[in-house]
C-alpha positions as CSV (number, residue, x, y, z in Angstrom):
1,M,-13.1,-15.4,-4.5
2,A,-15.1,-12.2,-4.0
3,A,-14.2,-9.0,-5.7
4,L,-11.3,-7.1,-4.2
5,E,-12.9,-3.9,-2.8
6,A,-11.0,-3.4,0.5
7,I,-7.6,-3.9,1.8
8,G,-6.6,-4.9,5.3
9,L,-3.2,-4.7,6.9
10,I,-1.6,-5.8,10.1
11,E,2.0,-5.3,11.1
12,V,3.5,-7.0,14.2
13,T,6.7,-7.1,16.0
14,S,7.2,-10.8,15.8
15,I,7.6,-13.2,13.0
16,G,6.1,-16.1,15.0
17,V,3.1,-14.0,16.0
18,G,2.8,-12.8,12.5
19,L,2.4,-16.3,11.1
20,K,-0.2,-17.1,13.8
21,V,-2.1,-13.9,13.0
22,E,-1.9,-14.6,9.3
23,D,-3.4,-18.0,9.8
24,A,-6.2,-16.6,11.9
25,M,-6.9,-13.9,9.3
26,L,-7.2,-16.3,6.5
27,K,-9.4,-18.7,8.5
28,A,-11.7,-15.9,9.7
29,A,-13.2,-14.8,6.3
30,S,-13.0,-15.4,2.6
31,V,-10.1,-13.0,1.7
32,E,-7.2,-13.1,-0.6
33,L,-3.7,-13.0,0.7
34,L,-1.8,-10.1,-1.1
35,V,1.4,-9.9,0.9
36,A,2.7,-11.8,3.9
37,R,6.4,-11.5,4.8
38,T,9.0,-10.5,7.1
39,I,10.0,-6.8,6.9
40,C,12.9,-4.7,8.3
41,S,13.8,-5.0,12.0
42,G,12.3,-8.5,12.3
43,K,8.7,-7.5,11.9
44,Y,5.9,-9.2,9.9
45,L,3.4,-7.7,7.6
46,I,0.1,-9.2,6.4
47,V,-1.9,-7.6,3.6
48,I,-5.3,-9.1,2.5
49,G,-8.0,-8.0,0.1
50,G,-11.7,-8.9,-0.4
51,E,-15.1,-7.6,0.3
52,V,-15.3,-4.9,3.0
53,S,-17.1,-7.0,5.6
54,A,-14.7,-9.9,5.0
55,V,-11.7,-7.8,5.3
56,R,-13.0,-6.2,8.6
57,A,-13.6,-9.6,10.0
58,S,-10.2,-10.9,9.0
59,V,-8.4,-8.0,10.4
60,S,-10.4,-8.2,13.6
61,A,-9.5,-11.9,14.1
62,G,-5.8,-11.1,13.5
63,V,-5.8,-8.1,15.9
64,A,-7.3,-10.3,18.6
65,L,-4.4,-12.7,18.4
66,A,-1.6,-10.1,18.0
67,E,-2.0,-8.7,21.5
68,D,1.1,-6.8,22.5
69,A,3.0,-7.5,19.2
70,L,0.5,-5.3,17.3
71,I,2.3,-2.3,15.7
72,E,-0.4,-1.2,13.3
73,E,-3.8,-2.3,11.8
74,R,-5.7,-0.7,9.0
75,V,-8.8,-1.4,6.9
76,I,-9.2,0.6,3.8
77,P,-12.7,0.1,2.3
78,R,-13.6,0.9,-1.3
79,V,-10.1,0.9,-2.6
80,H,-9.5,2.1,-6.1
81,P,-8.9,-0.8,-8.3
82,S,-5.6,0.3,-9.5
83,V,-4.1,-0.1,-6.1
84,F,-4.2,-3.9,-6.2
85,P,-2.0,-4.4,-9.2
86,A,0.5,-1.7,-7.9
87,I,0.9,-3.7,-4.7
88,G,1.5,-6.8,-6.9
89,L,4.1,-4.9,-9.1
90,S,2.2,-5.9,-12.2
91,V,1.6,-2.5,-13.9
92,P,2.7,-2.1,-17.5
93,L,3.9,1.3,-18.4
94,M,4.1,2.7,-22.0
95,E,6.8,5.2,-22.9
96,A,4.2,8.0,-23.8
97,E,2.9,7.9,-20.2
98,I,6.0,9.2,-18.6
99,E,5.3,13.1,-18.5
100,A,5.8,13.3,-14.8
101,L,6.8,10.9,-11.9
102,G,5.2,11.3,-8.5
103,V,6.7,9.9,-5.3
104,V,5.1,9.8,-1.9
105,E,7.0,8.2,1.0
106,T,5.4,7.2,4.3
107,F,6.5,6.0,7.7
108,S,4.5,2.8,7.4
109,A,3.3,0.3,4.9
110,S,-0.4,0.7,5.6
111,S,-0.2,4.5,5.2
112,A,1.3,4.0,1.8
113,V,-1.6,1.9,0.8
114,E,-4.1,4.5,2.1
115,A,-2.2,7.3,0.3
116,A,-2.1,5.3,-3.0
117,D,-5.8,5.0,-2.8
118,A,-6.2,8.8,-2.3
119,A,-3.7,9.4,-5.3
120,A,-5.7,7.0,-7.6
121,K,-9.0,8.7,-6.8
122,A,-7.7,12.3,-7.0
123,A,-6.6,12.4,-10.7
124,P,-6.0,10.1,-13.8
125,V,-2.6,8.8,-12.9
126,T,-1.1,5.3,-13.3
127,L,0.0,3.8,-10.0
128,L,3.2,2.0,-10.9
129,R,4.2,0.7,-7.5
130,V,3.1,0.6,-3.9
131,H,6.1,-0.6,-2.0
132,L,5.4,-2.0,1.4
133,A,8.2,-1.9,4.0
134,M,10.7,-4.4,2.5
135,A,14.3,-3.0,2.5
136,V,13.3,0.5,3.3
137,G,13.2,0.4,7.1
138,G,9.5,-0.5,7.4
139,K,8.4,2.6,5.4
140,G,6.3,2.5,2.3
141,F,6.3,4.5,-0.9
142,L,4.3,4.9,-4.0
143,L,5.2,5.8,-7.6
144,M,2.8,7.2,-10.1
145,T,2.9,8.6,-13.6
146,G,0.7,10.8,-15.8
147,D,0.5,14.3,-17.0
148,V,2.2,16.9,-14.8
149,A,-1.1,18.4,-13.5
150,A,-2.6,15.0,-12.6
151,V,0.6,13.9,-10.9
152,H,0.7,17.1,-8.8
153,A,-3.0,16.6,-7.8
154,S,-2.5,12.9,-6.9
155,V,0.7,13.6,-4.9
156,E,-1.0,16.3,-3.0
157,A,-4.0,14.1,-2.2
158,A,-1.7,11.2,-1.2
159,A,0.4,13.4,1.0
160,T,-2.5,15.0,2.7
161,V,-3.9,11.5,3.7
162,A,-0.4,10.5,5.0
163,A,0.2,13.7,6.9
164,A,-3.2,13.5,8.6
165,D,-1.9,10.8,10.9
166,G,1.7,11.9,11.0
167,M,3.0,9.4,8.4
168,L,4.3,11.6,5.6
169,V,8.1,11.4,5.0
170,S,8.3,13.2,1.7
171,K,6.4,14.0,-1.5
172,Q,8.0,14.7,-5.0
173,V,6.9,15.5,-8.4
174,I,9.5,15.1,-11.2
175,P,8.5,16.5,-14.6
176,A,9.9,14.7,-17.6
177,P,11.9,12.1,-15.6
178,R,14.7,10.3,-17.3
179,R,13.7,6.7,-18.1
180,E,16.6,5.4,-16.0
181,L,14.7,6.5,-12.9
182,L,12.0,4.0,-13.6
183,E,14.0,1.0,-14.9
184,E,14.2,-0.8,-11.5
185,Y,10.4,-0.3,-11.0
186,V,8.8,-1.2,-14.3
């Protein structure tokens, strides 16, 4: 499998169409399936990663089959490497890293991934989680830690990206968070 350098996402209104779209995406190019699942309100989300050209080809193939069921599509090239483990929920956290907690909430899963990429590129933060749509009404959110200044900078960068297409729900920076705030997520 090629290096993961881009992420592609498709969200559709139908589970059956979603499975058909997922199959087409995986057959269209050499990509890695990162997430494929039903999400709130009976929708289906597919997230793939790979080389930029492969991700573009895969998403294009999926969009061609989605037709009227297509809710959203997005290709995010040159994704910061820390985004991939945060989507996979495999980010270790050391106690000393919890100087501040940043939270950015978006109206869609794909906008959360794009916001996470901007956050990771803006300042030295640890992306803890990029939550995609499940059990949050189809929304997305990201959690990050680091020193207070870095978290502020990253939250602002992520919020700016999400707000640019009307997808920002909220942004928060919590200095010196209690460890209990993170127990469910780490």
